[in-house]
C-alpha positions as CSV (number, residue, x, y, z in Angstrom):
1,X,-15.5,-32.3,13.2
2,X,-19.1,-31.0,12.8
3,X,-21.3,-33.4,10.7
4,X,-22.6,-31.1,8.1
5,X,-25.1,-33.7,6.9
6,X,-26.9,-33.3,10.3
7,X,-26.3,-29.6,10.9
8,X,-30.0,-29.1,11.7
9,X,-29.4,-31.3,14.8
10,X,-26.8,-28.9,16.1
11,X,-27.1,-25.8,18.3
12,X,-24.9,-22.7,18.2
13,X,-23.4,-21.4,21.4
14,X,-20.9,-18.7,22.2
15,X,-18.3,-18.1,24.9
16,X,-17.7,-14.7,26.5
17,X,-13.9,-14.7,26.9
18,X,-11.4,-12.5,28.7
19,X,-7.7,-13.0,28.6
20,X,-4.3,-11.6,29.4
21,X,-2.5,-11.7,26.0
22,X,1.0,-11.7,27.4
23,X,1.6,-15.5,27.3
24,X,0.0,-16.1,23.9
25,X,1.2,-15.9,20.3
26,X,-2.1,-14.2,19.5
27,X,-5.7,-15.5,19.3
28,X,-5.6,-17.7,16.2
29,X,-4.4,-21.3,16.4
30,X,-0.8,-21.9,15.2
31,X,1.0,-25.3,15.2
32,X,3.4,-25.6,18.1
33,X,2.4,-22.2,19.6
34,X,0.4,-21.3,22.7
35,X,-2.7,-19.4,21.4
36,X,-6.1,-18.5,22.9
37,X,-8.0,-20.3,20.2
38,X,-5.8,-23.4,20.6
39,X,-6.5,-23.5,24.3
40,X,-10.3,-23.1,23.8
41,X,-10.6,-25.7,21.1
42,X,-8.4,-28.2,23.1
43,X,-10.8,-27.8,26.1
44,X,-13.9,-28.2,23.9
45,X,-12.3,-31.3,22.3
46,X,-11.7,-32.8,25.7
47,X,-15.3,-32.1,26.8
48,X,-17.0,-33.3,23.6
49,X,-14.5,-35.9,22.4
50,X,-14.2,-34.5,18.9
51,X,-12.7,-31.4,17.2
52,X,-14.8,-28.3,17.7
53,X,-14.1,-25.4,15.4
54,X,-14.5,-21.9,16.8
55,X,-14.9,-18.5,15.3
56,X,-14.0,-15.3,17.2
57,X,-15.3,-11.7,16.9
58,X,-11.9,-10.3,16.3
59,X,-8.5,-11.9,16.1
60,X,-5.9,-10.3,18.4
61,X,-2.1,-10.2,17.9
62,X,0.5,-11.6,20.2
63,X,0.4,-9.8,23.6
64,X,-3.0,-8.1,23.0
65,X,-5.6,-8.6,25.7
66,X,-9.4,-9.0,25.6
67,X,-12.1,-8.0,28.0
68,X,-15.1,-9.3,26.1
69,X,-14.1,-11.5,23.2
70,X,-17.0,-13.6,21.7
71,X,-16.3,-17.0,20.3
72,X,-19.0,-19.1,18.6
73,X,-19.2,-22.9,18.0
74,X,-21.7,-25.6,17.3
75,X,-22.6,-28.7,19.4
76,X,-25.6,-31.0,19.5
77,X,-28.1,-31.3,22.3
78,X,-26.9,-34.9,22.8
79,X,-23.4,-33.6,23.4
80,X,-24.6,-31.1,25.9
81,X,-26.6,-33.8,27.7
82,X,-27.3,-32.8,31.3
83,X,-24.6,-30.2,31.4
84,X,-25.8,-26.7,32.1
85,X,-24.3,-23.7,30.4
86,X,-22.9,-22.6,33.8
87,X,-21.2,-25.9,34.4
88,X,-19.8,-25.8,30.9
89,X,-18.2,-22.4,31.7
90,X,-16.7,-23.9,34.9
91,X,-15.3,-26.8,32.9
92,X,-13.8,-24.5,30.3
93,X,-12.1,-22.5,33.1
94,X,-10.7,-25.7,34.6
95,X,-9.2,-26.9,31.3
96,X,-7.8,-23.7,29.8
97,X,-4.7,-21.6,30.6
98,X,-4.8,-19.5,33.7
99,X,-4.6,-16.4,31.6
100,X,-8.0,-17.2,30.0
101,X,-11.4,-16.7,31.7
102,X,-14.6,-17.9,30.2
103,X,-17.2,-15.5,31.8
104,X,-20.2,-17.2,30.4
105,X,-21.6,-19.6,27.7
106,X,-24.7,-18.5,25.8
107,X,-27.1,-20.2,23.4
108,X,-27.4,-18.4,20.1
109,X,-29.6,-18.8,17.0
110,X,-28.3,-21.7,14.8
111,X,-25.7,-20.3,12.4
112,X,-24.7,-17.3,14.5
113,X,-21.2,-16.2,13.7
114,X,-19.2,-14.3,16.3
115,X,-17.2,-12.7,13.4
116,X,-19.6,-12.2,10.5
117,X,-22.6,-11.1,12.6
118,X,-20.7,-8.5,14.5
119,X,-21.8,-4.9,13.7
120,X,-19.2,-3.0,15.7
121,X,-16.0,-3.7,17.5
122,X,-14.5,-1.6,20.3
123,X,-10.8,-1.4,21.3
124,X,-9.3,0.6,24.1
125,X,-5.6,1.5,24.3
126,X,-4.0,2.5,27.6
127,X,-1.1,4.9,27.8
128,X,0.4,5.3,31.3
129,X,1.5,8.9,31.7
130,X,3.1,8.6,35.2
131,X,6.6,10.0,35.5
132,X,7.8,6.8,37.1
133,X,7.3,3.4,35.5
134,X,3.9,1.8,36.4
135,X,3.4,-1.2,38.7
136,X,-0.2,-2.2,38.2
137,X,-0.4,-1.0,34.6
138,X,3.0,-2.4,33.7
139,X,1.7,-5.3,31.6
140,X,-1.4,-3.4,30.3
141,X,-0.1,-0.1,29.0
142,X,2.5,1.9,27.0
143,X,4.5,4.0,29.4
144,X,5.1,7.5,28.1
145,X,6.4,9.6,31.0
146,X,6.5,12.9,29.1
147,X,3.2,14.9,28.7
148,X,1.1,14.3,25.6
149,X,-0.9,17.0,23.9
150,X,-4.2,15.1,24.0
151,X,-6.1,18.0,22.3
152,X,-3.8,17.8,19.3
153,X,-4.3,14.1,19.2
154,X,-8.0,14.6,19.3
155,X,-7.8,17.1,16.4
156,X,-5.7,14.7,14.4
157,X,-8.0,11.8,14.9
158,X,-10.9,13.5,13.2
159,X,-9.4,12.8,9.8
160,X,-9.8,9.1,10.5
161,X,-13.5,9.1,11.3
162,X,-15.8,7.6,8.6
163,X,-15.2,5.1,5.8
164,X,-11.7,5.3,4.4
165,X,-9.0,3.2,2.8
166,X,-6.8,2.4,5.9
167,X,-4.0,0.8,3.9
168,X,-1.5,3.2,5.6
169,X,-2.6,1.8,9.0
170,X,-2.1,-2.0,8.6
171,X,0.7,-4.4,8.2
172,X,1.8,-4.1,4.6
173,X,2.1,-7.9,4.0
174,X,-1.5,-8.4,5.2
175,X,-2.9,-5.8,2.8
176,X,-1.6,-7.5,-0.4
177,X,-4.6,-8.4,-2.6
178,X,-7.2,-7.6,0.1
179,X,-9.7,-4.8,0.5
180,X,-8.4,-2.2,3.1
181,X,-11.5,0.0,3.4
182,X,-13.0,0.2,6.9
183,X,-15.5,2.4,8.7
184,X,-14.3,4.0,12.0
185,X,-17.2,5.3,14.0
186,X,-15.4,6.8,17.0
187,X,-12.0,7.8,18.3
188,X,-12.2,9.3,21.8
189,X,-9.9,10.2,24.6
190,X,-10.3,10.0,28.4
191,X,-8.1,10.6,31.4
192,X,-8.4,7.7,33.9
193,X,-6.8,6.5,37.1
194,X,-6.2,2.8,37.5
195,X,-5.2,1.8,41.0
196,X,-3.5,5.1,41.5
197,X,-1.8,5.2,38.1
198,X,-2.8,7.9,35.6
199,X,-3.5,6.9,32.0
200,X,-4.8,8.3,28.7
201,X,-7.3,5.9,27.3
202,X,-8.0,5.9,23.6
203,X,-11.2,4.3,22.5
204,X,-11.5,3.2,18.9
205,X,-14.8,1.8,17.5
206,X,-15.5,0.6,14.0
207,X,-17.2,-2.1,11.9
208,X,-14.0,-4.1,11.5
209,X,-10.2,-3.6,11.7
210,X,-7.2,-4.5,9.7
211,X,-4.1,-6.3,11.0
212,X,-2.4,-4.0,13.6
213,X,-4.7,-1.1,12.5
214,X,-5.5,0.2,16.0
215,X,-1.9,0.0,17.2
216,X,-0.8,1.9,14.1
217,X,-3.5,4.6,14.7
218,X,-2.3,5.0,18.3
219,X,1.3,5.1,17.3
220,X,0.6,7.7,14.7
221,X,-1.5,9.9,17.1
222,X,1.2,9.7,19.7
223,X,3.7,11.3,17.3
224,X,1.2,14.2,17.2
225,X,0.9,14.2,20.9
226,X,4.6,14.3,21.4
227,X,4.9,17.3,19.0
228,X,6.7,15.4,16.4
229,X,4.0,16.0,13.7
230,X,1.2,18.5,13.2
231,X,-2.4,17.3,13.5
232,X,-3.0,17.8,9.8
233,X,-0.3,15.3,9.0
234,X,-2.6,12.4,9.9
235,X,-4.9,13.2,6.9
236,X,-1.8,13.1,4.7
237,X,-0.9,9.6,6.1
238,X,-4.4,8.4,5.4
239,X,-4.2,9.6,1.8
240,X,-0.8,8.1,1.2
241,X,-2.1,4.5,1.4
242,X,1.4,3.5,2.4
243,X,2.3,1.9,5.7
244,X,5.7,3.7,5.6
245,X,3.9,7.0,5.9
246,X,2.4,6.3,9.3
247,X,3.9,6.1,12.8
248,X,5.2,3.1,14.7
249,X,3.0,0.3,16.0
250,X,2.1,1.1,19.6
251,X,3.2,-1.8,21.9
252,X,0.8,-4.7,22.1
253,X,0.6,-4.6,25.9
254,X,-1.6,-1.5,25.9
255,X,-4.3,-2.8,23.6
256,X,-7.5,-4.4,24.9
257,X,-10.3,-5.9,22.7
258,X,-13.0,-4.2,24.8
259,X,-16.4,-5.2,23.4
260,X,-18.4,-6.3,20.4
261,X,-21.9,-5.4,19.3
262,X,-24.5,-7.4,17.4
263,X,-27.4,-5.7,15.7
264,X,-26.3,-2.5,17.4
265,X,-26.4,-4.0,20.9
266,X,-23.2,-4.4,23.0
267,X,-22.9,-8.1,23.7
268,X,-21.1,-8.3,27.0
269,X,-20.7,-5.0,28.9
């Protein structure tokens, strides 16, 4: 554990981490479960011969992926010794699960927190719209073979922009006794082709997100895109402050924690 009496002798570093979420029971450590945080902390413990606590920019649920997750931790110069940041990244990649990649290790100001210093988080959700099941996007998208009315989804999403109480869009149990107001800066839609497979990509940016919030937003907007609800219904869902009012959770496989910003600057593009 970090010696708080000698905290001034420590340095804060961060990992830029990407992972395929399929094998993991989410990011956060859980006893007896394979998790991203558990893998990272186990590798750090092997390298520095003590428990090293980490903090991430945004916890992801089981099956959710990350392109540019940021994870902060503290070590001392003595612990780093002659090891370069590049060699530390290589060691982390050798010691962690094959579904995790540490892209870089970066030195930060002492006390930097990947979570609390973040000013914006960006998620992207991939919906494969090919008539046939996808091959390359199979583990990274929600397959919806029937056409979606993207313009109706875009119209519906406007009700969610700004600071609101998003209680309708988070797991009910996680909202008990906790603030549920968040500020969504952007919800945008793009048509992309990934290795020959067509996808609708929904980008959601905000200051922070509730448990399952992005997946619930996507599931609700898809109901509009399928013609099951009118665009104005989404504003009613928001006002209800009741999880039962919203649509289903979109599958975890389609969601990617895409990026995080600090002081308005994207950390790892």
